[in-house]
C-alpha positions as CSV (number, residue, x, y, z in Angstrom):
1,M,3.7,-34.0,-10.6
2,D,5.1,-35.4,-14.0
3,G,8.7,-35.7,-12.4
4,E,8.7,-31.9,-11.8
5,Q,8.8,-30.4,-8.3
6,K,6.8,-27.3,-7.9
7,K,8.5,-24.4,-6.1
8,Q,7.5,-24.1,-2.6
9,K,5.8,-20.9,-1.9
10,R,7.8,-18.8,0.7
11,Q,5.9,-18.1,3.9
12,R,4.6,-14.6,4.2
13,R,6.7,-12.7,6.8
14,T,6.2,-9.4,8.7
15,F,9.1,-6.9,9.3
16,S,9.2,-4.2,12.0
17,D,9.5,-0.6,10.8
18,E,13.3,-0.5,12.2
19,F,14.0,-3.7,10.2
20,R,12.5,-2.2,6.9
21,A,14.4,1.3,7.7
22,G,17.6,-0.5,8.1
23,A,17.5,-2.5,4.8
24,V,16.3,0.8,2.9
25,S,19.3,2.7,4.4
26,L,21.7,0.0,3.3
27,V,20.3,0.6,-0.3
28,L,20.2,4.5,-0.1
29,K,23.9,4.4,1.0
30,G,24.9,2.6,-2.2
31,K,24.5,-1.1,-1.8
32,T,22.3,-2.8,-4.5
33,V,18.9,-3.9,-4.0
34,S,19.8,-7.4,-5.1
35,Q,22.8,-7.6,-2.6
36,V,21.0,-6.2,0.4
37,A,18.0,-8.6,-0.5
38,R,20.4,-11.6,-0.7
39,D,22.3,-10.6,2.7
40,L,18.9,-10.2,4.5
41,D,17.2,-13.1,2.9
42,L,14.4,-10.6,1.5
43,T,12.9,-10.7,-2.1
44,Q,14.2,-8.0,-4.4
45,S,10.6,-6.9,-5.3
46,S,9.6,-6.2,-1.5
47,L,13.0,-4.4,-1.0
48,G,12.4,-2.4,-4.2
49,K,9.1,-1.3,-3.1
50,W,10.3,-0.3,0.4
51,V,13.1,1.7,-1.1
52,E,10.8,3.5,-3.6
53,Q,8.2,4.5,-0.9
54,A,11.1,5.8,1.2
55,R,12.2,8.0,-1.6
56,A,8.7,9.1,-2.2
57,D,8.6,10.2,1.4
58,Q,11.7,12.1,1.0
59,G,10.2,13.8,-2.2
60,K,13.0,12.0,-4.4
61,S,10.7,9.6,-6.3
62,T,11.1,9.6,-9.9
63,R,8.1,7.4,-10.5
64,G,5.4,9.6,-9.2
65,T,4.8,7.6,-6.1
66,L,2.4,8.7,-3.5
67,T,3.8,9.5,-0.2
68,T,2.9,7.6,3.0
69,E,0.9,10.8,4.1
70,E,-0.8,11.1,0.7
71,K,-1.7,7.5,0.5
72,D,-3.1,7.9,4.1
73,E,-5.2,10.8,3.1
74,L,-6.3,9.1,0.1
75,A,-7.6,6.3,1.9
76,R,-9.4,8.6,4.4
77,L,-11.0,10.5,1.6
78,R,-12.2,7.5,-0.2
79,K,-13.9,6.3,2.9
80,E,-15.4,9.4,3.5
81,N,-16.6,9.4,-0.1
82,R,-18.1,6.1,0.3
83,E,-20.1,7.2,3.7
84,L,-21.3,10.4,2.1
85,R,-22.7,8.6,-1.0
86,L,-24.4,6.0,1.3
87,D,-25.8,9.0,3.3
88,R,-27.0,10.7,0.1
89,E,-28.9,7.3,-1.2
90,I,-30.4,7.0,2.4
91,L,-31.6,10.7,2.2
92,K,-32.9,10.2,-1.3
93,K,-35.0,7.2,-0.4
94,A,-36.3,9.1,2.7
95,A,-37.2,12.2,0.7
96,A,-39.2,9.8,-1.8
97,F,-41.1,7.9,1.1
98,F,-42.1,11.5,2.8
99,A,-43.1,12.7,-0.6
100,K,-45.4,9.8,-1.3
101,E,-46.9,9.7,2.0
102,N,-47.7,13.5,2.0
103,G,-48.6,13.5,-1.8
């Protein structure tokens, strides 16, 4: 590779809710995101997202981040909207079919 070694991609890891809450707690108690990320072998971006989500859930977000509850509701409403659009399309086709048959 032209004398350059490519940086190895970090394997995707999963963390328990308790671990995330503990890491976020350290930041909210005054440690920096970079320090906690370094101490716990996390990426700063992941930890930063966790902290921002926790702040949003507490109503303390300055970025307008949706709370977890709002995100869940939005996902539910989007799914419901997709299903209703599909139902409407089916009914339109059925109405056109029956109109053609009877007309």
